[in-house]
C-alpha positions as CSV (number, residue, x, y, z in Angstrom):
1,M,-9.9,76.0,21.7
2,P,-9.2,76.3,18.0
3,Q,-11.2,79.1,16.2
4,W,-12.3,76.8,13.3
5,K,-14.0,74.4,15.7
6,S,-16.0,77.3,17.2
7,M,-17.0,78.5,13.8
8,L,-18.0,75.0,12.7
9,N,-20.0,74.6,15.8
10,S,-21.9,77.8,15.3
11,L,-22.5,77.2,11.6
12,L,-23.7,73.6,11.8
13,D,-25.2,73.8,15.3
14,L,-23.5,70.5,16.3
15,P,-23.4,69.3,19.9
16,Q,-20.3,70.6,21.7
17,D,-19.4,67.0,22.8
18,M,-19.2,66.0,19.2
19,V,-17.1,69.0,18.0
20,Y,-14.7,69.1,21.0
21,N,-14.7,65.3,21.7
22,L,-16.0,66.0,25.3
23,P,-17.3,63.2,27.5
24,R,-21.1,62.7,27.5
25,L,-22.6,61.3,30.6
26,T,-26.1,59.7,30.8
27,M,-27.3,58.8,34.2
28,V,-30.5,56.9,35.1
29,G,-31.2,57.5,38.8
30,N,-28.2,56.7,40.9
31,R,-27.8,53.1,39.6
32,H,-26.7,53.3,35.9
33,L,-24.2,55.6,34.3
34,V,-23.1,55.6,30.6
35,I,-19.9,57.5,29.8
36,E,-19.2,58.2,26.1
37,N,-16.0,59.6,24.6
38,Y,-13.7,58.4,27.4
39,L,-10.1,57.7,26.6
40,R,-9.1,55.0,29.1
41,I,-9.9,53.5,32.4
42,L,-7.2,54.5,35.0
43,A,-8.6,52.7,38.1
44,F,-11.5,50.5,39.1
45,D,-12.8,48.8,42.2
46,Q,-16.2,48.3,43.8
47,G,-15.9,51.8,45.5
48,G,-14.8,53.8,42.5
49,V,-13.9,54.3,38.9
50,K,-11.5,56.8,37.5
51,L,-11.5,57.5,33.7
52,I,-9.2,59.7,31.6
53,V,-11.3,61.9,29.4
54,N,-10.5,64.8,27.0
55,G,-9.6,67.7,29.3
56,G,-8.9,65.8,32.5
57,S,-10.2,62.9,34.5
58,L,-13.6,61.8,35.8
59,S,-14.0,60.0,39.1
60,I,-17.1,58.1,40.1
61,R,-17.6,57.0,43.7
62,G,-20.2,54.5,45.0
63,D,-20.8,51.1,46.4
64,N,-20.9,47.7,44.6
65,L,-19.9,49.3,41.3
66,V,-19.4,47.1,38.3
67,L,-18.4,47.9,34.8
68,Q,-21.3,46.4,33.0
69,S,-19.8,47.0,29.6
70,I,-16.6,48.4,28.2
71,G,-16.5,49.5,24.6
72,R,-14.1,51.5,22.5
73,E,-16.0,54.8,23.0
74,E,-18.4,53.9,25.8
75,V,-18.3,52.4,29.3
76,V,-21.3,51.6,31.5
77,V,-21.1,51.7,35.3
78,C,-23.8,50.1,37.4
79,G,-24.2,50.0,41.2
80,Y,-25.0,52.5,43.9
81,I,-23.5,55.8,42.5
82,K,-22.9,58.3,45.3
83,G,-21.1,61.0,43.3
84,M,-18.9,62.2,40.4
85,F,-16.1,64.6,40.1
86,F,-14.4,66.1,37.0
87,E,-10.8,67.2,37.5
88,E,-9.4,69.4,34.8
89,G,-5.9,68.6,33.6
90,P,-3.6,67.8,30.7
C-alpha cells in the first residue's frame, strides 16, 4: 500500500474504498446485492457469479441469480443469495 495514499486517507478522512479502489458491497436481506468498484465479470450462471475486483475475486453463490443491471462501476445481483467469498490474489 503506497504511503501517500495512507497519508491522504488520514488527512482527508476519506472512505478506504474510495482511496484504495476497493469493492463496496451493499446487501438488502439475502435477495439483493450491489457491488461497486468491480473490474469485470468472470463467470455467471443461476447458481453463482464470480467478479474480478481490486485485490482478488469475489464469488457469490445462490439460487435463481440474475444480473439485474451491469454498469461500468456497479453490478446488481438479485435472487436467493446463500453466500459470498473473497479470494485474495493478483
